[in-house]
C-alpha positions as CSV (number, residue, x, y, z in Angstrom):
1,M,-0.1,0.0,0.0
2,R,1.4,3.3,-0.6
3,S,1.7,5.7,1.9
4,R,0.1,9.4,1.5
5,G,3.3,11.0,0.8
6,T,3.8,8.9,-2.2
7,T,3.8,10.8,-5.6
8,T,1.5,8.7,-8.2
9,P,2.6,9.0,-11.9
10,A,-0.4,11.1,-12.8
11,A,0.8,13.6,-9.9
12,D,4.3,13.4,-12.1
13,S,2.5,14.2,-15.1
14,E,0.6,17.1,-13.6
15,P,3.0,19.9,-14.5
16,G,3.5,18.5,-18.1
17,T,-0.3,18.5,-18.4
18,A,-1.2,22.1,-17.3
19,L,1.7,23.2,-19.4
20,R,0.3,21.8,-22.4
21,V,-3.2,23.1,-21.6
22,A,-1.6,26.5,-20.9
23,L,-0.4,26.4,-24.1
24,R,-3.6,24.8,-25.8
25,D,-6.0,27.6,-24.4
26,A,-2.8,30.6,-25.5
27,L,-3.5,29.1,-29.0
28,R,-7.0,29.1,-29.1
29,D,-7.0,32.7,-27.5
30,A,-4.8,33.9,-30.2
31,L,-6.8,32.2,-33.1
32,R,-10.0,34.0,-31.7
33,T,-8.2,37.1,-32.3
34,P,-9.5,38.8,-35.2
35,T,-6.6,40.1,-36.4
36,V,-4.1,37.0,-36.1
37,G,-5.6,35.2,-38.9
38,P,-5.4,38.2,-41.4
39,L,-1.6,38.9,-40.3
40,A,-0.6,35.3,-40.6
41,A,-2.0,35.3,-44.3
42,L,0.0,38.5,-45.3
43,A,3.1,36.9,-44.0
44,I,2.3,33.7,-46.0
45,A,1.7,35.8,-49.2
46,V,4.7,37.9,-48.6
47,L,6.9,34.7,-47.9
48,V,5.4,33.0,-51.3
49,F,5.8,35.7,-53.5
50,S,9.2,36.6,-52.3
51,V,10.5,33.1,-53.0
52,T,8.6,32.9,-56.6
53,T,9.5,36.0,-57.8
54,D,12.5,38.1,-58.6
55,T,11.3,41.5,-58.1
56,F,8.4,41.1,-55.5
57,L,10.9,42.6,-52.6
58,A,12.8,45.4,-54.7
59,P,12.4,48.8,-53.4
60,E,10.6,49.9,-56.4
61,N,7.7,47.3,-55.9
62,L,7.3,47.9,-52.3
63,S,6.8,51.4,-52.8
64,L,4.3,50.5,-55.6
65,V,2.6,48.3,-53.3
66,L,2.0,50.6,-50.4
67,Q,1.0,53.7,-53.1
68,Q,-1.9,51.2,-54.2
69,S,-3.0,50.4,-51.0
70,I,-3.6,53.9,-50.0
71,V,-6.8,54.7,-51.8
72,I,-8.7,51.2,-51.1
73,G,-7.6,51.4,-47.3
74,T,-9.4,54.5,-47.1
75,L,-12.5,53.6,-48.7
76,A,-11.8,50.2,-46.8
77,L,-11.5,52.3,-43.2
78,G,-15.2,53.9,-44.1
79,Q,-16.4,50.8,-45.4
80,S,-15.3,49.4,-42.0
81,L,-17.3,51.8,-39.9
82,I,-20.4,50.8,-42.0
83,I,-20.2,47.3,-41.9
84,L,-19.7,47.0,-37.9
85,T,-23.2,48.7,-37.8
86,A,-24.4,45.5,-39.8
87,G,-24.7,47.8,-43.1
88,I,-22.6,47.8,-46.6
89,D,-21.7,50.6,-48.7
90,L,-21.5,49.4,-52.5
91,S,-21.3,53.1,-54.0
92,N,-18.0,53.9,-52.1
93,G,-15.6,53.7,-55.2
94,A,-18.1,55.8,-57.2
95,I,-18.5,58.5,-54.7
96,A,-14.8,58.9,-54.6
97,V,-14.9,59.0,-58.3
98,L,-17.0,61.8,-58.2
99,G,-15.2,63.5,-55.9
100,T,-12.0,63.3,-57.9
101,L,-14.1,64.8,-60.8
102,V,-15.4,67.8,-58.8
103,M,-12.0,68.7,-57.5
104,A,-10.2,68.0,-60.7
105,K,-12.7,70.0,-63.1
106,L,-13.1,73.0,-60.8
107,V,-9.5,73.6,-61.0
108,F,-9.2,72.9,-64.5
109,E,-12.1,75.6,-65.2
110,G,-10.0,78.0,-63.0
111,N,-11.1,78.2,-59.8
112,S,-9.6,78.2,-56.5
113,P,-7.7,75.0,-55.3
114,V,-9.0,75.5,-51.9
115,A,-12.6,75.8,-52.6
116,A,-12.1,72.8,-55.1
117,L,-10.9,70.5,-52.4
118,L,-13.6,71.7,-49.8
119,L,-16.2,71.3,-52.7
120,G,-15.3,68.1,-53.1
121,L,-15.2,67.3,-49.9
122,V,-18.5,68.4,-49.1
123,V,-20.1,66.2,-52.1
124,T,-18.8,63.0,-51.0
125,T,-19.8,63.7,-47.3
126,F,-23.3,64.8,-48.7
127,L,-23.8,61.7,-50.4
128,G,-23.0,59.9,-47.5
129,L,-25.7,61.7,-45.5
130,V,-28.3,60.7,-48.3
131,N,-27.1,57.1,-47.7
132,G,-27.4,57.5,-44.0
133,L,-30.9,59.2,-44.0
134,L,-32.2,56.5,-46.7
135,V,-30.9,53.8,-44.3
136,A,-31.3,55.0,-40.6
137,R,-34.5,57.6,-41.0
138,L,-36.2,55.4,-43.6
139,G,-35.1,52.0,-42.5
140,L,-34.1,50.6,-46.3
141,P,-31.9,47.9,-46.5
142,P,-28.1,49.4,-47.1
143,F,-27.4,46.6,-50.0
144,I,-30.3,48.4,-51.9
145,V,-29.4,51.9,-51.0
146,T,-26.0,51.8,-52.0
147,L,-26.5,49.5,-54.8
148,G,-28.6,52.2,-56.5
149,A,-26.8,55.1,-55.4
150,L,-23.8,53.4,-57.1
151,T,-25.5,53.7,-60.2
152,V,-26.8,57.4,-59.7
153,V,-23.3,58.3,-58.7
154,Y,-21.4,56.8,-61.5
155,A,-24.2,58.3,-64.1
156,A,-23.9,61.7,-62.2
157,G,-20.4,61.5,-62.5
158,R,-20.1,61.1,-66.4
159,L,-22.9,63.8,-66.8
160,Y,-21.0,66.5,-65.0
161,S,-17.7,65.6,-66.8
162,D,-19.2,65.2,-70.0
163,S,-17.6,61.6,-69.9
164,R,-13.9,63.1,-70.1
165,S,-11.1,62.9,-67.8
166,F,-9.2,66.0,-66.3
167,P,-5.4,66.3,-65.4
168,V,-4.4,67.7,-62.6
169,T,-1.1,69.4,-62.1
170,N,-2.4,71.6,-58.7
171,D,0.2,71.3,-56.1
172,L,-2.3,71.1,-53.4
173,L,-4.6,68.3,-55.2
174,V,-1.5,66.1,-56.0
175,F,-0.2,66.7,-52.2
176,W,-0.8,63.0,-51.0
177,G,1.4,61.6,-53.9
178,N,4.6,63.5,-52.8
179,G,6.9,62.0,-49.9
180,V,10.4,60.8,-48.9
181,H,12.5,57.7,-49.9
182,L,13.7,55.6,-46.6
183,G,15.8,52.6,-47.8
184,G,15.1,52.9,-51.4
185,V,11.2,52.8,-50.6
186,L,9.2,55.9,-51.6
187,F,6.7,56.6,-48.2
188,T,4.5,59.3,-50.0
189,W,2.6,61.6,-47.4
190,G,-0.5,59.7,-48.6
191,T,1.0,56.6,-47.1
192,L,1.5,58.7,-43.7
193,L,-2.0,60.1,-43.5
194,L,-3.5,56.4,-44.2
195,V,-1.5,54.8,-41.2
196,G,-2.9,58.3,-39.2
197,L,-6.3,57.9,-39.9
198,Y,-6.2,54.1,-39.1
199,A,-4.8,55.2,-35.7
200,F,-7.2,57.7,-34.9
201,F,-10.1,55.5,-35.7
202,W,-8.7,52.7,-33.6
203,Y,-8.8,55.2,-30.9
204,V,-12.2,56.2,-31.5
205,L,-13.6,52.8,-32.0
206,T,-11.9,51.6,-28.8
207,K,-11.9,54.4,-26.7
208,T,-14.9,56.5,-26.8
209,A,-18.7,56.2,-26.0
210,W,-19.7,56.7,-30.1
211,G,-17.2,53.6,-30.8
212,R,-18.9,51.3,-28.5
213,H,-22.4,52.4,-29.7
214,I,-21.4,51.5,-33.0
215,Y,-20.3,47.6,-32.0
216,A,-23.4,47.5,-29.6
217,V,-25.6,48.6,-33.1
218,G,-23.8,46.5,-34.8
219,D,-24.1,43.4,-32.7
220,A,-27.9,43.8,-31.5
221,P,-29.5,47.0,-32.3
222,E,-32.7,46.1,-30.3
223,S,-30.8,45.9,-27.2
224,A,-28.5,48.6,-27.6
225,R,-31.5,50.8,-28.1
226,L,-32.9,49.6,-24.8
227,T,-29.6,50.5,-23.1
228,G,-30.3,54.1,-24.1
229,I,-28.4,54.1,-27.5
230,N,-29.6,56.5,-30.2
231,V,-29.2,53.8,-33.1
232,R,-30.6,56.0,-35.6
233,R,-28.3,58.8,-34.8
234,T,-25.2,56.3,-34.6
235,V,-25.9,54.6,-38.0
236,L,-26.7,58.1,-39.5
237,S,-23.1,59.7,-38.0
238,V,-21.4,56.3,-39.7
239,Y,-22.4,57.2,-43.3
240,I,-21.8,60.9,-42.8
241,T,-17.9,59.9,-41.4
242,A,-17.7,57.2,-44.0
243,G,-18.7,59.9,-46.7
244,L,-16.1,62.7,-45.6
245,L,-13.7,59.3,-45.7
246,Y,-14.3,58.9,-49.3
247,G,-13.6,62.5,-49.9
248,I,-10.2,62.1,-48.6
249,A,-9.6,59.0,-50.5
250,A,-10.6,60.9,-53.4
251,W,-7.7,63.5,-52.6
252,Q,-5.7,60.6,-52.5
253,A,-6.0,59.3,-55.7
254,L,-5.5,62.5,-57.3
255,G,-2.1,62.4,-55.5
256,R,-1.8,58.8,-56.7
257,I,-2.9,59.3,-60.7
258,P,-3.0,63.2,-61.3
259,N,-6.0,62.5,-63.5
260,A,-9.7,62.7,-62.9
261,D,-11.1,59.8,-64.9
262,P,-15.2,58.6,-64.6
263,N,-14.0,55.3,-65.5
264,S,-11.6,54.6,-62.7
265,Y,-12.0,52.6,-59.8
266,Q,-14.9,50.7,-60.9
267,T,-14.2,47.5,-58.7
268,A,-13.1,49.7,-55.9
269,N,-16.5,48.9,-53.5
270,L,-15.5,45.2,-53.7
271,E,-11.9,45.4,-52.8
272,S,-12.9,47.8,-50.4
273,I,-15.3,45.3,-49.1
274,T,-12.8,42.3,-49.5
275,A,-10.2,44.2,-47.4
276,V,-12.4,44.4,-44.5
277,V,-13.8,40.8,-44.7
278,I,-10.4,39.4,-45.2
279,G,-9.2,41.5,-42.1
280,G,-11.6,39.6,-39.7
281,T,-14.7,42.5,-39.4
282,S,-17.7,40.2,-39.6
283,L,-20.4,41.2,-42.4
284,F,-23.3,40.3,-40.0
285,G,-21.9,43.3,-37.8
286,G,-20.6,44.0,-34.4
287,R,-17.2,42.6,-34.5
288,G,-14.0,43.0,-35.9
289,S,-11.1,46.0,-36.2
290,V,-9.6,48.7,-37.9
291,A,-6.3,47.1,-37.6
292,G,-7.6,44.1,-39.3
293,T,-9.0,45.9,-42.4
294,L,-5.4,47.7,-42.9
295,I,-4.1,44.4,-43.0
296,G,-6.8,43.1,-45.0
297,T,-5.8,46.2,-47.4
298,L,-2.5,44.9,-47.7
299,I,-3.3,41.4,-48.3
300,V,-5.2,42.8,-51.4
301,T,-2.9,44.8,-53.0
302,V,0.3,42.2,-52.2
303,L,-2.0,39.3,-53.8
304,R,-2.7,41.5,-56.9
305,S,1.0,42.8,-56.9
306,G,2.2,39.2,-56.5
307,L,0.2,37.4,-59.2
308,T,0.7,40.1,-61.4
309,Q,4.7,39.7,-61.3
310,A,4.1,35.9,-61.3
311,G,2.4,36.7,-64.9
312,I,-1.0,35.5,-63.6
313,D,-4.1,37.0,-65.8
314,S,-6.0,39.6,-64.1
315,L,-8.9,37.3,-64.5
316,Y,-7.2,34.5,-62.2
317,Q,-6.4,37.3,-59.9
318,D,-10.1,38.1,-59.5
319,V,-11.1,34.7,-58.8
320,A,-8.3,34.2,-56.2
321,T,-9.8,37.5,-54.3
322,G,-13.0,36.5,-54.8
323,T,-12.2,33.1,-53.1
324,L,-11.0,34.5,-50.6
325,V,-13.6,36.8,-49.8
326,I,-16.2,33.9,-49.9
327,V,-13.7,31.7,-47.6
328,A,-13.5,34.7,-45.0
329,V,-17.1,34.9,-44.7
330,G,-17.6,31.2,-44.1
331,V,-15.0,31.1,-41.5
332,D,-16.9,34.1,-39.8
333,K,-20.0,32.1,-40.0
334,V,-19.0,29.5,-38.2
335,L,-17.3,31.1,-35.6
336,R,-20.2,33.0,-35.1
337,R,-22.1,30.0,-34.6
338,G,-19.6,28.4,-32.7
339,S,-19.6,31.5,-29.9
340,T,-23.3,31.2,-29.7
341,R,-23.0,27.7,-28.7
C-alpha cells in the first residue's frame, strides 16, 4: 500500500499536462483574435511571392504596393465603420470618383484649388448623408440603397464631366503623392495619412462612447436601443463619416494618379469590402477592428502585385480575391455559430 506522501504517476505528469493545457488555451485565444489570421495570411503571401518572384521585395515594388494601398485602404476604413453596424456600402468607389471629378474640373476651369478641394469633400460627405438618411431614417436595406446610389453617382460623374477626364497639376491636389525615400522605398504623404487615419479611428472605436455604440448597434440593435443608445443617430453618423473618408480617398487618388477619370476605380467598392472581410470584420456586424482592415488592405494589394509579377492573368486574380472573400465569410459564419453555442 502506498503511503500518503508517495507521488503517483498521474501527479508526476501534472506539470506537463498543465503546460500543454496552457499552451492549447493560449493558441485558441490567439486564433480567436480577429487580427491573427489576417496577419498570418499576409506573412504567408509575402513569403510565397518573395520565393516565387525575383522582384517582389525590390524597393520599387514595395513602394508601389504601399501606394496602391492608399486609396483602397481609406475607402475600406469608411466601409469598416458601416459594416460594423451590419450595413454595407456599394457606392463608396463611385462617390470617391465623383469627388475627384469635382475637385479636378473646378481647378481645370480656373477656380481656387482650396475651394475645389472643400467642395469635393462636401459633395462626398453629402452623399454619405443621403445614404445614411435612407438607411437610418427610412429603414431601407443598406444593400439596396447603396446599390442604387452606385448607379446614380456613376451616372452623375459622367454627366458632370461630359465623360472626359481632367489632368491635375495643382500642387495642393497632388500633395499626397509626394513623400520621402527611406531605404530605397518611397513613403508618400498619403501613406502616412493612411496610417494616421487608422490610428485615429482605432482610438475612436476602442476608447470612446461613439465607438462602443457602433459595436453595440451592429451586434444587437434592439438591445442597444433598450440601453439608451440612439441607433438611428449612430448609423447616420457612421455614413456621414464614411462619406468624408471617401472624399479624403478622392484627394489621395489625385496624388496617386494626377488625372480624374470617370471610368476609374470601378471595382473599388468590391476591393474595399474584400479588405474589410479578409481583415476579420464580420459582415453581420458588431465584430472586427480597423487594424484587421488595414492588414486586409495589404493582403489584397500584395496578392494582386504578386500575381501580376508571377504572370497570372488579371481574371485569375479576381478569382483568387473572390475565393478569399467567400472563405473569409464562411469562416466568420462558423466562428459566430460556435460562439453562440
